[in-house]
N, C-alpha and C positions, 0 to 999 in steps of 0.2 A: 670384697663386701665384709667378710670378717674383721679386716683391719679397721674399717672406720666404725663398726660396732666396738671393738676394744678401745678405739679412741675416745668414743663417746663415755664408756664406763670409767675411764681414767679422769676425763674431764669432770664427770660427776662425783666422783669420790673426791677429787681436789676441791671443788667447789663446797661440798659437803664438809670437809676438814676446814676449811677457810670459815665457813659460817659457824662452825663449832668452836673454833678457836676464839673468833671474835666475840661471840656469846660468853664464852668463859672468860675472856679478858674483862668484859663490861661487868660481870659479876663480882671479879676480884679487884677491879680498879679501885671502887671506895675503901678497900681494906689497905690498899697501898699508898692512898693519899693522906697528905699530913697538912691540915688546914693552917696550923700555927706556923709551920715552915712556910706555907703558901703565903701567909700574911706579911712575912718577912721578906719574901721574894717580891711580892706586890709593892710592898714599900721601897724596895731597892730598885725595881725595874719598871714599874707601872706607873707611879706616882708622878712622874714629871709630865705625863699627859693626861692621866685619869685621876679620878677621885670616886669614892664610894658615893658620896652625896650630892656632888655638884658636876655639871658640864664644865671641862676645861678645853684643852686641845683636842681632846677625845671626850666621848660621851660619858656621863656617870655610869657606875657599874652597880648600883644598888638594884636588885632585880633583874640583872643580865641573864641569870640561867632560866630558860623558859621563855624569854621576850623574843619578839620578832627583830631580826637586824633592822636598823634605821627608824626606830620607832619612839626614841626618847624625845619628847617634847622640848623645844628650845634649842636643839642642837643641830647644826648645820651639815648633815651628812652629805657624802658625795652621792652623785646620780645613783651609781653602781649600787651602794649599800642600800639606799632609800627604796630602789626598785626591786631589790633581791627578795627572794622568798625564803631566805635562811632563818630558822628559829635556832637561838642559842642554846642547844642542848650541851650536855658535857662532851659529846662525841664532836658536834661542830666546833665548839671552843677549842677543843684539842687540835682539830685540822686547822682552825683559823691561826692557832699561836704556832703552829708550824709553819705554815706559809700562807699568809692572809690573801695574797694574790691568787692562790689556787682555788681559794673558797668563793671569793668574789673580785673578779676580774674588774679592774678600774678603781679599787678602793684606795684610799690614801694612807693606810697604816703600813709603815715600813719598818716593823719590828718584828722579830720572830724570837721565839724560845727554843732554842735547838734541844735541850735536854727534855726527855719524856717525864722523868720524875719532877722536874720544876714545873713543867706544864700541869700536871696531874695535882700537884700541891696548890698552885695559884688557882686552878678551877675548883678545887675542894674549897678554899678559901671563898672565893666568889659564891660557890653554892651556898655556904653558911650566911653571906650577906644577902642573898636572894630570899632567904627563909625569913628573915627578921622583917 
């Protein structure tokens, strides 16, 4: 019995540490991101399929931060994205750019951004475009 109690304490401390770490990370993230660098990355990596102002192979990105996935008028989304309940927060965009299939199984985007700093910079650029 004492062993199980000790296990629960360790798990609780571990969970509290993770929540604290993630919370601290989200507070620091904006200071780490560089929207100007994100614009350059967007133009070199994303522009082949996406545009800020118009639907192309992928949906337009103006207003993406805070938007529900699958909700841009005039774009033919996969059924998976259209039916998802994902809202494009910074955190969800980070997860999406890390591994789109893990966020919405059955989606059609087969592009990943492996480097975390690159993802944050792109997301910071998209956040600025969403605010305009």
